[in-house]
C-alpha angles and dihedrals in degrees: 000000000000091000091065095055110096134185103247114268088236107047111181090328093314125110119226110223118257135187132200089358091301123127127210109257131203085248090058092050092048093051096039093244098118097109090236117134123254090257134008114267093231094057108120119202111253094005126114111257110213135197087251089056090053092048090049093051101046102062092046096051118100113212110232092211140010117289111260095020104101141016121247120153110240126186086188090057092049091049092047091050091056091044094051094046092049091048091051090050091050095241142081126279097255093049091049092052090048094049097044104032122006099045096047089049095041092237097161096168097058123093147091102251107056123225117227089260092050091046091055091051098041110122121233113245122233139197122241087271089054095250110148116248133200117260115263130207134210108232117252100260091050097043092117089066096067119321099117119103122200146163131245090250093053092047090050087052088054091050090047089059092043090054094047097247090120124049109234140160085237093067096099092048093047090051091049091053091072097039090075114079124182129162114265109177107273092000141030129251132222124182097318097326121100111220121213129189116215132155091355092304134108118228125190118206150142132203132195142186131197131166106304098358143072131180146172134198123188144155145186106233094198098045089038095224128128143181138209122198119183123179130182092208122079098223127163088245137001107098109048095041092048091050094049091045092052091051094040113021092193088067104092124232116248117263101242123184117202113254114267116255113239133202118213116230131190114240133183105279089220088068091064093066088062090063102049117111141073125298129195103226097168132353087265101037130067120183118209118200117198135176118220124174093341093310128110122230134185130203129180123219112200130204098205123209112287095005116138115267109275093016096128125177118210117233123206115293117235137182123255114215121204122243091164139359092276101018124084136170136201119237093204096058142010093266129125134190127208118192122215113210139196129226091281092055094248117132116257093180145338139227117224111208109200135152092350094309130114111214116185120207127195117221112252122227 
């Protein structure tokens, strides 16, 4: 049974966290019930995250609940799963995926390191406002969380095998992926696939979003139909809702308003110093505003579900551009910030405008 296979307690001289005498199993990692956080706490935005960094984080992390007890999606858990499987096979993650999946299915356009042909055809990623962004990479130990690139044709080939239209040595494993069912908030989760019930049907799917891209893949096992939606713009909606609508037309498309166009204005650089500080936007999100070289930057620090109090994870830093003395916008996303000031001009709070929501944040001491 998969649930009895455990990563060794001592994994290359690093101890995997346990709780109540229970170890994290491969089954727990596959169903996002490991108790590990969404991202490791020592992951620094823009910095290379090494295997040594991963091995330093794991033994010092205290699980907030027993492994296997509750669902919480974890990119760290997905990355660790790929890392452990590759280590056990005596190879690296990309080579393992190639040997076990992409070569047997003849998926020649799927991998991490791009061939010259793939490089020439690789789409440029964009923000929600369609500004091009530089390509980002998942660090090696977290590659299983989202480093693979692929094409629509290759993903349709993968669905073809999942639906039984192509004979493949992977058929038993693909069948087993849906035989596992565990609660996952409004859905259930198998081995990797999220399983949704709609109109008396069960749909299996998975969506993802990285810098500049979003995607969704899903299928109806009984009707034997599937869909792939790939987008080279990281928008709040536009991939997952399209995929679900194609599989189940009664599922409505998301109401998406085009991002507002902004005009950059020059403001007195001395004003920017009045806005620096930390702001409590939600109980689980703190926004830090800094001024560097006459430019204003924002960075979120998130307290993810079930993390220990004070265990904040830094999100990517981005620049805020002025469109008024108190109004700023982000070029990398359709987010705006309005500062509220006191009589002395110093900010007492801010309002984060994001995805149609206004989220006020009080300035922290």
